[in-house]
N, C-alpha and C positions, 0 to 999 in steps of 0.2 A: 768328292766323297764326304759323307757325313759321318761323324763319329760321336758316340755317346758312351754312357757308362751303365753297367748293370748294377742296380742297387739292392735287389733281393732275388732269391731263388726259392720259389714256394711250391709246395706239393701237398696233396691230401690223399689219404688211403682210399676214400670213397667219394663217388660222384655226389654232387649236390651239397658238398660241404665247403666252407671257406678253407682256403689253403693256409699253411703255416710256413713262414719264412725259415728256411733251413740254412741259409747263407751259402750253400753250395749244393751241387748235385751232379749227376752224370747224364749227359744227353746221349741216348742210344740211337744209332742209325735206323731210320724208318720205324721208330717207335715213340720217342719222346723222352721226357724226364723219368729216369728209372725210379720206380716206386710210386709214380703218380697215377691216380685213378683214370686220368684221361689219356694216358699213353696207349699206343697201339698202332697198327698199320692202317692209318687213315690220314686224311688231309689236315686234321686239327691236332697234331701231336704236341705242340707247344703253344701256349697263349702268352702274349706280351701286352703290357699296358704301360703307357707313359706316366711318369711321376706327375706331369702337368695335368693329366686327366684326373688323377687321384686328388691333387690339390684343388682342382675345380669343384669336386664334390665336397671337400672339406670346408669350402666357403659357405656351404649350406648348413654348417654347424655339426657335421657328422664327425665322430671320432673313429677314424679308419686306420687300419693297419695293413701292411703289405699282405696280399693274399685274400683280402676281403671280397674282391671281385672274381675270385677263383682264377687269377692270373698266375702263370708260372714264373715269368720274368718281369720285374719292374725295371724300366729303363728311363734314364733322363738324357736329354740332349738331342733326341731324334723325334720328329713328328711322325710317329708310327702310322697314324691314320691317313697320312698323305702318301705312303708308299704303295706302289701298284703291286698287284698279285704278280709273282714271279721275281720280285726283288730278292737278291742274295745278301745275306747278313753274315759277316765273319765275326766270330767272337774271339777275344784275346787268347783264349785257351786253344784255339785251332778248330773248334766246332764251327760248322757251317749250317745255316738255316735258309730255307726258301719260303717266302711269304706265300701262303695259299688262300687266305681269306681275310677280308677286312670286315670287322664287326660280326655280330651274331644276335639272334633272338635271345632274350633272357629265358631262363628255365621255365618261367611262367609269365603271363602277361603283366603281372603286378609284383615284381620282385620286391624284397624288403627295402632296398635302397630307393627304388622308384616310389614306393608308398610313402617314404619319409620325405623325399625331396621333390617329387614330381618328374624326375628324370634319372637316367642311369647312363654311364659313359660306355659300358661294354658294348652295347649294340652298334655304336658308331665309331668308337675310338680304340677298342681292343682289336688286336690282330692275331692271326694264327699262322703257324709255320710247320713245315716238316723238317726233320733232321737229315741233312745230306752227308754230314761228316760229324761223327760223335766226339765226345770228350768231356772233361770236367768243366763245369761252369760255376763261377763263384761271384759273389757280390764284390764289386771293385773291378771286375774284368771290363775291358773295352768291348764295344759292339760297333761295327762299322758297316755302313751301306756301301756295297761294292758294285751292284748292278741293278 
């Protein structure tokens, strides 16, 4: 099993905005992060991005903060983009996520990050999950690949 750490819990009230690191939040079953614009009964309830992916973009000289890629959870210690769809993730709080999608198209063909650097990590390295078991999630919680 692989174990990592949650570094940030981010949300935004409206779609199309960068998310803000709130430090904690509540994951609702079959919905997502409570109060986040992207929550709801669909397959992309929660988005996750690895710290390593953010650091890769920082090497292009970008000044980035957690949530700038519209990710809900920033994780370190797990190669998220290598996890297959169907992978189960246990969070230290007792919440359980199931990976439903790897990567996504940017909101438009030339997002601001891609315009500045020539690339964007979310289409290939961001992942999405649905909430199987809800609970509080906080920065500092463990996240573990169980299946």
